[in-house]
BALOBA-1460 file (C-alpha; in Angstrom, 3 decimals):
// residues 347
<rec num="1" residu="m" x="0.000" y="0.000" z="0.000"/>
<rec num="2" residu="t" x="2.841" y="2.390" z="0.905"/>
<rec num="3" residu="m" x="4.610" y="1.668" z="-2.387"/>
<rec num="4" residu="f" x="1.382" y="2.339" z="-4.296"/>
<rec num="5" residu="l" x="0.960" y="5.730" z="-2.575"/>
<rec num="6" residu="i" x="4.574" y="6.719" z="-3.291"/>
<rec num="7" residu="t" x="4.160" y="5.774" z="-6.960"/>
<rec num="8" residu="a" x="0.863" y="7.684" z="-7.214"/>
<rec num="9" residu="v" x="2.350" y="10.821" z="-5.612"/>
<rec num="10" residu="t" x="5.396" y="10.657" z="-7.923"/>
<rec num="11" residu="v" x="3.218" y="10.355" z="-11.021"/>
<rec num="12" residu="l" x="1.026" y="13.232" z="-9.785"/>
<rec num="13" residu="i" x="4.082" y="15.480" z="-9.283"/>
<rec num="14" residu="f" x="5.284" y="14.779" z="-12.837"/>
<rec num="15" residu="l" x="1.823" y="15.547" z="-14.197"/>
<rec num="16" residu="v" x="1.730" y="18.873" z="-12.319"/>
<rec num="17" residu="i" x="5.173" y="19.828" z="-13.630"/>
<rec num="18" residu="f" x="4.115" y="18.884" z="-17.152"/>
<rec num="19" residu="q" x="0.951" y="20.987" z="-16.939"/>
<rec num="20" residu="i" x="2.887" y="23.979" z="-15.588"/>
<rec num="21" residu="a" x="5.340" y="23.679" z="-18.476"/>
<rec num="22" residu="k" x="2.519" y="23.583" z="-21.018"/>
<rec num="23" residu="a" x="0.811" y="26.567" z="-19.381"/>
<rec num="24" residu="s" x="4.097" y="28.507" z="-19.551"/>
<rec num="25" residu="e" x="4.325" y="27.823" z="-23.276"/>
<rec num="26" residu="y" x="0.801" y="29.123" z="-23.860"/>
<rec num="27" residu="a" x="1.516" y="32.210" z="-21.722"/>
<rec num="28" residu="a" x="4.657" y="32.879" z="-23.766"/>
<rec num="29" residu="i" x="2.657" y="32.906" z="-26.948"/>
<rec num="30" residu="l" x="0.136" y="35.345" z="-25.512"/>
<rec num="31" residu="k" x="2.634" y="37.723" z="-23.869"/>
<rec num="32" residu="g" x="5.306" y="37.630" z="-26.495"/>
<rec num="33" residu="e" x="8.524" y="35.633" z="-26.547"/>
<rec num="34" residu="e" x="10.909" y="38.294" z="-25.190"/>
<rec num="35" residu="k" x="8.730" y="39.376" z="-22.281"/>
<rec num="36" residu="s" x="7.973" y="35.799" z="-21.379"/>
<rec num="37" residu="r" x="11.681" y="34.896" z="-21.459"/>
<rec num="38" residu="k" x="12.561" y="37.706" z="-19.031"/>
<rec num="39" residu="e" x="9.844" y="36.672" z="-16.584"/>
<rec num="40" residu="t" x="10.890" y="33.025" z="-16.830"/>
<rec num="41" residu="n" x="14.495" y="34.060" z="-16.222"/>
<rec num="42" residu="k" x="13.535" y="35.800" z="-12.975"/>
<rec num="43" residu="i" x="11.490" y="32.823" z="-11.813"/>
<rec num="44" residu="n" x="14.343" y="30.407" z="-12.580"/>
<rec num="45" residu="g" x="16.812" y="32.638" z="-10.719"/>
<rec num="46" residu="f" x="14.566" y="32.638" z="-7.660"/>
<rec num="47" residu="l" x="14.041" y="28.865" z="-7.888"/>
<rec num="48" residu="m" x="17.812" y="28.396" z="-8.013"/>
<rec num="49" residu="v" x="18.156" y="30.025" z="-4.583"/>
<rec num="50" residu="v" x="15.218" y="27.996" z="-3.235"/>
<rec num="51" residu="f" x="16.788" y="24.799" z="-4.555"/>
<rec num="52" residu="l" x="20.122" y="25.734" z="-2.975"/>
<rec num="53" residu="v" x="18.576" y="26.261" z="0.469"/>
<rec num="54" residu="l" x="16.394" y="23.143" z="0.281"/>
<rec num="55" residu="g" x="19.276" y="21.079" z="-1.094"/>
<rec num="56" residu="l" x="21.706" y="22.030" z="1.680"/>
<rec num="57" residu="f" x="18.994" y="21.477" z="4.283"/>
<rec num="58" residu="g" x="18.264" y="18.072" z="2.740"/>
<rec num="59" residu="v" x="21.940" y="17.073" z="2.906"/>
<rec num="60" residu="w" x="22.115" y="18.089" z="6.579"/>
<rec num="61" residu="y" x="18.835" y="16.347" z="7.438"/>
<rec num="62" residu="c" x="19.727" y="13.092" z="5.674"/>
<rec num="63" residu="n" x="23.078" y="13.050" z="7.450"/>
<rec num="64" residu="k" x="21.409" y="13.588" z="10.815"/>
<rec num="65" residu="l" x="18.762" y="10.961" z="10.097"/>
<rec num="66" residu="l" x="20.943" y="8.210" z="8.628"/>
<rec num="67" residu="f" x="24.441" y="8.726" z="10.058"/>
<rec num="68" residu="n" x="23.889" y="6.316" z="12.960"/>
<rec num="69" residu="k" x="23.060" y="3.592" z="10.450"/>
<rec num="70" residu="t" x="26.449" y="3.876" z="8.757"/>
<rec num="71" residu="l" x="29.736" y="2.245" z="9.763"/>
<rec num="72" residu="l" x="31.171" y="5.667" z="10.588"/>
<rec num="73" residu="a" x="28.882" y="5.903" z="13.623"/>
<rec num="74" residu="h" x="31.413" y="3.666" z="15.400"/>
<rec num="75" residu="d" x="35.170" y="3.779" z="15.136"/>
<rec num="76" residu="s" x="37.198" y="1.116" z="13.346"/>
<rec num="77" residu="a" x="37.340" y="-2.317" z="14.978"/>
<rec num="78" residu="s" x="41.023" y="-2.593" z="14.053"/>
<rec num="79" residu="v" x="44.004" y="-0.495" z="15.081"/>
<rec num="80" residu="e" x="45.186" y="-0.021" z="11.496"/>
<rec num="81" residu="g" x="41.651" y="0.682" z="10.265"/>
<rec num="82" residu="a" x="41.681" y="3.890" z="12.308"/>
<rec num="83" residu="r" x="44.100" y="5.227" z="9.683"/>
<rec num="84" residu="v" x="41.475" y="4.565" z="7.010"/>
<rec num="85" residu="d" x="38.850" y="6.411" z="9.052"/>
<rec num="86" residu="s" x="41.205" y="9.354" z="9.501"/>
<rec num="87" residu="m" x="41.984" y="9.417" z="5.781"/>
<rec num="88" residu="l" x="38.280" y="9.262" z="4.943"/>
<rec num="89" residu="w" x="37.388" y="12.129" z="7.285"/>
<rec num="90" residu="v" x="40.148" y="14.314" z="5.829"/>
<rec num="91" residu="t" x="38.952" y="13.534" z="2.296"/>
<rec num="92" residu="l" x="35.331" y="14.260" z="3.236"/>
<rec num="93" residu="a" x="36.344" y="17.549" z="4.859"/>
<rec num="94" residu="v" x="38.324" y="18.728" z="1.835"/>
<rec num="95" residu="t" x="35.796" y="17.627" z="-0.792"/>
<rec num="96" residu="g" x="32.860" y="18.717" z="1.401"/>
<rec num="97" residu="i" x="34.156" y="22.273" z="1.734"/>
<rec num="98" residu="v" x="34.788" y="22.464" z="-2.016"/>
<rec num="99" residu="f" x="31.364" y="20.996" z="-2.786"/>
<rec num="100" residu="i" x="29.440" y="23.386" z="-0.542"/>
<rec num="101" residu="a" x="31.424" y="26.432" z="-1.703"/>
<rec num="102" residu="t" x="31.024" y="25.643" z="-5.403"/>
<rec num="103" residu="q" x="27.309" y="24.860" z="-5.104"/>
<rec num="104" residu="i" x="26.618" y="28.095" z="-3.233"/>
<rec num="105" residu="l" x="28.528" y="30.063" z="-5.873"/>
<rec num="106" residu="l" x="26.844" y="28.199" z="-8.718"/>
<rec num="107" residu="f" x="23.270" y="28.808" z="-7.610"/>
<rec num="108" residu="w" x="23.899" y="32.317" z="-6.233"/>
<rec num="109" residu="f" x="25.536" y="33.407" z="-9.494"/>
<rec num="110" residu="s" x="22.545" y="31.998" z="-11.404"/>
<rec num="111" residu="y" x="20.316" y="34.316" z="-9.381"/>
<rec num="112" residu="k" x="22.539" y="37.385" z="-9.095"/>
<rec num="113" residu="y" x="23.700" y="37.500" z="-12.710"/>
<rec num="114" residu="q" x="20.444" y="36.715" z="-14.451"/>
<rec num="115" residu="e" x="19.575" y="38.574" z="-17.634"/>
<rec num="116" residu="s" x="19.431" y="42.349" z="-17.142"/>
<rec num="117" residu="e" x="19.065" y="45.246" z="-19.571"/>
<rec num="118" residu="t" x="21.306" y="47.456" z="-17.387"/>
<rec num="119" residu="r" x="24.269" y="45.076" z="-17.316"/>
<rec num="120" residu="k" x="26.492" y="43.632" z="-20.023"/>
<rec num="121" residu="s" x="28.485" y="40.424" z="-19.698"/>
<rec num="122" residu="h" x="32.272" y="40.543" z="-19.874"/>
<rec num="123" residu="y" x="33.961" y="37.942" z="-22.053"/>
<rec num="124" residu="f" x="37.606" y="36.956" z="-21.953"/>
<rec num="125" residu="a" x="39.128" y="34.001" z="-23.792"/>
<rec num="126" residu="h" x="42.078" y="33.182" z="-21.565"/>
<rec num="127" residu="s" x="43.465" y="33.754" z="-18.047"/>
<rec num="128" residu="t" x="46.771" y="32.146" z="-17.139"/>
<rec num="129" residu="k" x="46.370" y="33.161" z="-13.490"/>
<rec num="130" residu="l" x="42.990" y="31.461" z="-13.121"/>
<rec num="131" residu="e" x="44.161" y="28.324" z="-14.901"/>
<rec num="132" residu="l" x="47.203" y="28.081" z="-12.629"/>
<rec num="133" residu="i" x="45.004" y="28.485" z="-9.540"/>
<rec num="134" residu="w" x="42.456" y="25.812" z="-10.454"/>
<rec num="135" residu="t" x="45.175" y="23.422" z="-11.664"/>
<rec num="136" residu="i" x="47.953" y="23.738" z="-9.071"/>
<rec num="137" residu="i" x="45.810" y="23.870" z="-5.904"/>
<rec num="138" residu="p" x="43.757" y="20.710" z="-6.704"/>
<rec num="139" residu="a" x="46.919" y="18.937" z="-7.917"/>
<rec num="140" residu="i" x="48.768" y="19.645" z="-4.658"/>
<rec num="141" residu="t" x="45.741" y="18.662" z="-2.556"/>
<rec num="142" residu="l" x="45.167" y="15.399" z="-4.422"/>
<rec num="143" residu="t" x="48.888" y="14.569" z="-4.310"/>
<rec num="144" residu="i" x="48.881" y="14.902" z="-0.508"/>
<rec num="145" residu="l" x="45.805" y="12.661" z="-0.237"/>
<rec num="146" residu="v" x="47.346" y="10.070" z="-2.571"/>
<rec num="147" residu="v" x="50.636" y="10.031" z="-0.611"/>
<rec num="148" residu="i" x="48.738" y="9.454" z="2.646"/>
<rec num="149" residu="g" x="46.790" y="6.646" z="0.989"/>
<rec num="150" residu="l" x="49.928" y="4.990" z="-0.380"/>
<rec num="151" residu="r" x="51.644" y="5.111" z="3.012"/>
<rec num="152" residu="n" x="48.672" y="3.367" z="4.592"/>
<rec num="153" residu="w" x="48.501" y="0.844" z="1.747"/>
<rec num="154" residu="f" x="52.174" y="-0.078" z="2.127"/>
<rec num="155" residu="l" x="51.600" y="-0.537" z="5.856"/>
<rec num="156" residu="f" x="48.565" y="-2.833" z="5.486"/>
<rec num="157" residu="t" x="50.151" y="-4.963" z="2.774"/>
<rec num="158" residu="g" x="53.667" y="-5.016" z="4.238"/>
<rec num="159" residu="e" x="55.158" y="-7.323" z="6.815"/>
<rec num="160" residu="p" x="53.167" y="-7.610" z="10.070"/>
<rec num="161" residu="p" x="54.688" y="-7.641" z="13.566"/>
<rec num="162" residu="k" x="56.601" y="-10.802" z="14.501"/>
<rec num="163" residu="n" x="53.895" y="-11.986" z="16.903"/>
<rec num="164" residu="a" x="51.201" y="-11.949" z="14.211"/>
<rec num="165" residu="m" x="49.085" y="-15.025" z="13.682"/>
<rec num="166" residu="v" x="48.588" y="-16.197" z="10.108"/>
<rec num="167" residu="v" x="45.333" y="-17.299" z="8.490"/>
<rec num="168" residu="e" x="44.893" y="-18.418" z="4.905"/>
<rec num="169" residu="v" x="41.628" y="-17.191" z="3.368"/>
<rec num="170" residu="t" x="40.339" y="-18.882" z="0.215"/>
<rec num="171" residu="g" x="37.271" y="-17.679" z="-1.670"/>
<rec num="172" residu="k" x="35.081" y="-20.036" z="-3.664"/>
<rec num="173" residu="q" x="31.678" y="-19.904" z="-5.307"/>
<rec num="174" residu="f" x="30.020" y="-19.135" z="-2.950"/>
<rec num="175" residu="g" x="31.731" y="-19.197" z="0.439"/>
<rec num="176" residu="w" x="34.972" y="-18.903" z="2.375"/>
<rec num="177" residu="i" x="37.526" y="-21.468" z="3.572"/>
<rec num="178" residu="f" x="39.952" y="-20.609" z="6.384"/>
<rec num="179" residu="r" x="43.148" y="-22.535" z="7.120"/>
<rec num="180" residu="y" x="45.321" y="-22.226" z="10.231"/>
<rec num="181" residu="p" x="48.824" y="-23.667" z="10.579"/>
<rec num="182" residu="g" x="49.187" y="-26.239" z="13.345"/>
<rec num="183" residu="k" x="51.813" y="-26.472" z="16.066"/>
<rec num="184" residu="d" x="54.605" y="-26.326" z="13.481"/>
<rec num="185" residu="a" x="53.347" y="-22.804" z="12.531"/>
<rec num="186" residu="t" x="53.791" y="-23.684" z="8.836"/>
<rec num="187" residu="f" x="51.210" y="-24.400" z="6.164"/>
<rec num="188" residu="g" x="51.437" y="-27.599" z="4.170"/>
<rec num="189" residu="k" x="51.673" y="-27.391" z="0.396"/>
<rec num="190" residu="k" x="48.614" y="-27.487" z="-1.830"/>
<rec num="191" residu="y" x="47.879" y="-27.949" z="-5.518"/>
<rec num="192" residu="y" x="44.648" y="-27.031" z="-7.249"/>
<rec num="193" residu="k" x="44.441" y="-30.369" z="-9.093"/>
<rec num="194" residu="q" x="44.149" y="-32.097" z="-5.724"/>
<rec num="195" residu="i" x="40.895" y="-30.269" z="-4.875"/>
<rec num="196" residu="d" x="38.062" y="-32.585" z="-3.900"/>
<rec num="197" residu="n" x="34.925" y="-31.013" z="-2.445"/>
<rec num="198" residu="a" x="34.211" y="-34.100" z="-0.386"/>
<rec num="199" residu="s" x="37.555" y="-34.582" z="1.367"/>
<rec num="200" residu="n" x="40.057" y="-31.942" z="0.235"/>
<rec num="201" residu="s" x="38.432" y="-28.570" z="-0.466"/>
<rec num="202" residu="l" x="41.792" y="-26.773" z="-0.686"/>
<rec num="203" residu="g" x="43.794" y="-29.325" z="-2.657"/>
<rec num="204" residu="i" x="46.234" y="-29.962" z="0.188"/>
<rec num="205" residu="i" x="49.104" y="-32.318" z="-0.655"/>
<rec num="206" residu="w" x="48.871" y="-34.978" z="2.053"/>
<rec num="207" residu="d" x="52.382" y="-36.307" z="1.357"/>
<rec num="208" residu="d" x="53.679" y="-33.082" z="2.874"/>
<rec num="209" residu="q" x="54.063" y="-33.777" z="6.600"/>
<rec num="210" residu="l" x="53.616" y="-30.069" z="7.368"/>
<rec num="211" residu="s" x="49.982" y="-30.305" z="6.282"/>
<rec num="212" residu="h" x="48.995" y="-32.979" z="8.802"/>
<rec num="213" residu="d" x="48.302" y="-30.524" z="11.638"/>
<rec num="214" residu="d" x="46.665" y="-27.747" z="9.586"/>
<rec num="215" residu="l" x="43.176" y="-26.716" z="10.715"/>
<rec num="216" residu="v" x="40.501" y="-25.925" z="8.112"/>
<rec num="217" residu="m" x="37.172" y="-24.197" z="8.805"/>
<rec num="218" residu="e" x="34.462" y="-22.910" z="6.520"/>
<rec num="219" residu="q" x="32.477" y="-19.674" z="6.812"/>
<rec num="220" residu="t" x="33.725" y="-18.721" z="10.312"/>
<rec num="221" residu="m" x="37.168" y="-17.305" z="11.090"/>
<rec num="222" residu="y" x="38.435" y="-16.940" z="14.659"/>
<rec num="223" residu="l" x="40.798" y="-14.113" z="15.631"/>
<rec num="224" residu="i" x="42.331" y="-12.828" z="18.866"/>
<rec num="225" residu="k" x="41.739" y="-9.368" z="20.273"/>
<rec num="226" residu="g" x="44.927" y="-7.297" z="20.345"/>
<rec num="227" residu="r" x="46.985" y="-9.753" z="18.293"/>
<rec num="228" residu="p" x="47.900" y="-8.840" z="14.697"/>
<rec num="229" residu="v" x="46.694" y="-11.244" z="12.035"/>
<rec num="230" residu="k" x="48.129" y="-11.671" z="8.564"/>
<rec num="231" residu="l" x="45.681" y="-12.916" z="5.935"/>
<rec num="232" residu="i" x="47.069" y="-14.832" z="2.973"/>
<rec num="233" residu="i" x="44.275" y="-14.474" z="0.448"/>
<rec num="234" residu="g" x="43.515" y="-16.538" z="-2.636"/>
<rec num="235" residu="s" x="40.672" y="-17.922" z="-4.723"/>
<rec num="236" residu="r" x="39.692" y="-21.403" z="-5.828"/>
<rec num="237" residu="d" x="37.821" y="-20.356" z="-8.964"/>
<rec num="238" residu="v" x="37.034" y="-16.748" z="-10.008"/>
<rec num="239" residu="v" x="38.100" y="-13.338" z="-8.664"/>
<rec num="240" residu="h" x="36.540" y="-12.614" z="-5.267"/>
<rec num="241" residu="d" x="37.233" y="-9.801" z="-2.801"/>
<rec num="242" residu="v" x="37.703" y="-10.080" z="0.935"/>
<rec num="243" residu="g" x="35.649" y="-7.230" z="2.396"/>
<rec num="244" residu="l" x="36.112" y="-6.475" z="6.101"/>
<rec num="245" residu="p" x="33.914" y="-3.378" z="6.606"/>
<rec num="246" residu="h" x="34.131" y="-3.205" z="10.397"/>
<rec num="247" residu="f" x="37.930" y="-3.429" z="10.241"/>
<rec num="248" residu="r" x="38.027" y="-0.947" z="7.296"/>
<rec num="249" residu="m" x="39.998" y="-3.393" z="5.152"/>
<rec num="250" residu="k" x="39.547" y="-5.135" z="1.804"/>
<rec num="251" residu="m" x="41.696" y="-7.105" z="-0.614"/>
<rec num="252" residu="d" x="41.143" y="-8.981" z="-3.880"/>
<rec num="253" residu="a" x="41.207" y="-12.782" z="-3.867"/>
<rec num="254" residu="v" x="42.759" y="-13.781" z="-7.199"/>
<rec num="255" residu="p" x="43.176" y="-17.358" z="-8.487"/>
<rec num="256" residu="g" x="46.845" y="-18.342" z="-8.544"/>
<rec num="257" residu="i" x="48.106" y="-15.008" z="-7.174"/>
<rec num="258" residu="p" x="48.176" y="-14.856" z="-3.349"/>
<rec num="259" residu="t" x="47.629" y="-11.409" z="-1.822"/>
<rec num="260" residu="t" x="48.230" y="-10.391" z="1.770"/>
<rec num="261" residu="l" x="46.763" y="-8.041" z="4.330"/>
<rec num="262" residu="w" x="47.216" y="-7.584" z="8.059"/>
<rec num="263" residu="f" x="45.460" y="-5.778" z="10.896"/>
<rec num="264" residu="t" x="44.987" y="-5.891" z="14.661"/>
<rec num="265" residu="p" x="41.457" y="-6.422" z="16.081"/>
<rec num="266" residu="k" x="40.572" y="-3.918" z="18.823"/>
<rec num="267" residu="y" x="37.322" y="-5.347" z="20.194"/>
<rec num="268" residu="t" x="35.960" y="-8.816" z="20.761"/>
<rec num="269" residu="t" x="32.625" y="-9.723" z="19.243"/>
<rec num="270" residu="k" x="31.039" y="-9.476" z="22.699"/>
<rec num="271" residu="e" x="32.405" y="-5.964" z="23.174"/>
<rec num="272" residu="m" x="31.115" y="-4.870" z="19.762"/>
<rec num="273" residu="k" x="27.636" y="-6.092" z="20.696"/>
<rec num="274" residu="e" x="27.749" y="-3.683" z="23.642"/>
<rec num="275" residu="i" x="29.309" y="-0.834" z="21.631"/>
<rec num="276" residu="t" x="26.736" y="-1.077" z="18.837"/>
<rec num="277" residu="g" x="23.827" y="-1.923" z="21.114"/>
<rec num="278" residu="n" x="23.055" y="-4.843" z="18.804"/>
<rec num="279" residu="p" x="22.839" y="-8.225" z="20.576"/>
<rec num="280" residu="n" x="22.960" y="-9.974" z="17.184"/>
<rec num="281" residu="f" x="26.089" y="-8.181" z="15.963"/>
<rec num="282" residu="q" x="28.574" y="-10.196" z="13.910"/>
<rec num="283" residu="y" x="31.811" y="-9.200" z="12.243"/>
<rec num="284" residu="e" x="31.243" y="-9.820" z="8.558"/>
<rec num="285" residu="i" x="33.507" y="-10.969" z="5.776"/>
<rec num="286" residu="s" x="31.815" y="-10.222" z="2.474"/>
<rec num="287" residu="c" x="32.704" y="-10.658" z="-1.170"/>
<rec num="288" residu="d" x="33.038" y="-7.169" z="-2.657"/>
<rec num="289" residu="q" x="33.498" y="-8.447" z="-6.215"/>
<rec num="290" residu="m" x="30.643" y="-9.683" z="-8.415"/>
<rec num="291" residu="c" x="31.508" y="-13.370" z="-8.690"/>
<rec num="292" residu="g" x="28.431" y="-15.135" z="-10.048"/>
<rec num="293" residu="n" x="24.750" y="-15.828" z="-9.474"/>
<rec num="294" residu="g" x="25.238" y="-16.649" z="-5.786"/>
<rec num="295" residu="h" x="27.367" y="-13.586" z="-5.029"/>
<rec num="296" residu="y" x="24.679" y="-12.168" z="-2.719"/>
<rec num="297" residu="s" x="24.971" y="-15.164" z="-0.370"/>
<rec num="298" residu="m" x="28.753" y="-15.106" z="0.005"/>
<rec num="299" residu="k" x="28.911" y="-13.973" z="3.606"/>
<rec num="300" residu="g" x="31.333" y="-15.223" z="6.227"/>
<rec num="301" residu="v" x="31.551" y="-14.541" z="9.945"/>
<rec num="302" residu="i" x="34.544" y="-13.447" z="12.019"/>
<rec num="303" residu="e" x="34.572" y="-14.220" z="15.730"/>
<rec num="304" residu="v" x="37.027" y="-12.066" z="17.675"/>
<rec num="305" residu="l" x="37.821" y="-13.686" z="21.021"/>
<rec num="306" residu="d" x="40.212" y="-13.038" z="23.863"/>
<rec num="307" residu="q" x="43.227" y="-15.335" z="24.157"/>
<rec num="308" residu="e" x="41.628" y="-17.792" z="26.602"/>
<rec num="309" residu="e" x="38.441" y="-18.148" z="24.555"/>
<rec num="310" residu="y" x="40.481" y="-18.623" z="21.393"/>
<rec num="311" residu="d" x="42.656" y="-21.321" z="22.960"/>
<rec num="312" residu="a" x="39.559" y="-23.148" z="24.220"/>
<rec num="313" residu="k" x="37.993" y="-22.978" z="20.752"/>
<rec num="314" residu="m" x="41.075" y="-24.314" z="18.985"/>
<rec num="315" residu="v" x="41.620" y="-27.172" z="21.422"/>
<rec num="316" residu="g" x="38.423" y="-28.781" z="20.185"/>
<rec num="317" residu="q" x="39.407" y="-28.552" z="16.489"/>
<rec num="318" residu="k" x="40.828" y="-31.585" z="14.695"/>
<rec num="319" residu="p" x="43.422" y="-31.286" z="11.925"/>
<rec num="320" residu="y" x="41.890" y="-31.423" z="8.468"/>
<rec num="321" residu="y" x="44.115" y="-34.418" z="7.705"/>
<rec num="322" residu="y" x="41.902" y="-36.579" z="9.901"/>
<rec num="323" residu="s" x="38.838" y="-35.641" z="7.872"/>
<rec num="324" residu="a" x="40.484" y="-37.075" z="4.774"/>
<rec num="325" residu="f" x="41.951" y="-40.056" z="6.633"/>
<rec num="326" residu="p" x="39.696" y="-40.843" z="9.603"/>
<rec num="327" residu="d" x="41.543" y="-44.127" z="10.185"/>
<rec num="328" residu="k" x="44.647" y="-42.079" z="11.095"/>
<rec num="329" residu="d" x="42.736" y="-40.201" z="13.807"/>
<rec num="330" residu="p" x="44.050" y="-41.333" z="17.219"/>
<rec num="331" residu="s" x="40.635" y="-40.769" z="18.776"/>
<rec num="332" residu="n" x="39.144" y="-43.354" z="16.404"/>
<rec num="333" residu="a" x="41.798" y="-45.881" z="17.325"/>
<rec num="334" residu="k" x="41.070" y="-45.856" z="21.063"/>
<rec num="335" residu="p" x="37.900" y="-48.005" z="21.010"/>
<rec num="336" residu="a" x="39.712" y="-50.690" z="19.065"/>
<rec num="337" residu="a" x="42.592" y="-50.653" z="21.533"/>
<rec num="338" residu="d" x="40.191" y="-50.881" z="24.467"/>
<rec num="339" residu="t" x="38.396" y="-53.826" z="22.876"/>
<rec num="340" residu="a" x="41.670" y="-55.659" z="22.322"/>
<rec num="341" residu="a" x="42.664" y="-55.029" z="25.939"/>
<rec num="342" residu="k" x="39.399" y="-56.515" z="27.205"/>
<rec num="343" residu="i" x="39.803" y="-59.630" z="25.046"/>
<rec num="344" residu="i" x="43.324" y="-60.151" z="26.359"/>
<rec num="345" residu="a" x="42.100" y="-59.675" z="29.929"/>
<rec num="346" residu="k" x="39.459" y="-62.384" z="29.474"/>
<rec num="347" residu="l" x="42.020" y="-64.785" z="28.133"/>
């Protein structure tokens, strides 16, 4: 019903505007073209000022109404992401000032310098001074912003602190696979031709002993508050993009070309629920690259825990090697050993 009313009102507004335009044409014919043009010019000049005032008020009102629904309502959930927030605010300040100033001048000039019989326009073909001003100042400003951005980019994609944990993130149609190195702190080798959705979703080479303690999880990644994490990002099929909006980070996931990114989580998931006032809050990992028909469903979850909670979570995880070879799992061998012991005892 609401949609029907909105559509009806929109159509009605267009009809009114159309009728006003037609009436203006008829009035022009009756009054004479020149006189009608001058009157229309005055009306348009006045409407320009009205549009300026209403437009600026609308920008302010929309910002007040919707700001709390944006990510900027809360600071970055990562230490390094605060640099992105700072860079964004500086960019918004610079471009916002220029936008407001130019729009005020544009609409005010349209009103002030409307057609007048007592004033003649001044025409000049070239002004070196003006061209230098509107070329050099924007160039210097944009160069400063680009340099700040590059410094941050080199930080995020450079080497993390020595105590950083490492997680391998692999995108696929349509989900995420996360791999953690085991006690040896080294990932086993993998090869795409070894991929088997049933038992080896990453194509891990089982002959490599380093792979036997690797942990693999799908859709949920676990991180530690206050500890840097380096993400080694790749794709199993097409180009995806690891989007981490709450941490203010993103990086392409490209088949065959690993990319890296690191950051330090500032708040646990529990703390963010309190900060946002949302009991259902979850850190999200999204695909920010159109990757197929199921792109909309490619959402992962990040759980940020404190060290004790993380250790407790990982203790219960079995190496992925045992999923492919359950007979090698020591926990599966215990019942058989117990049965053999009982038989020997009876004998």
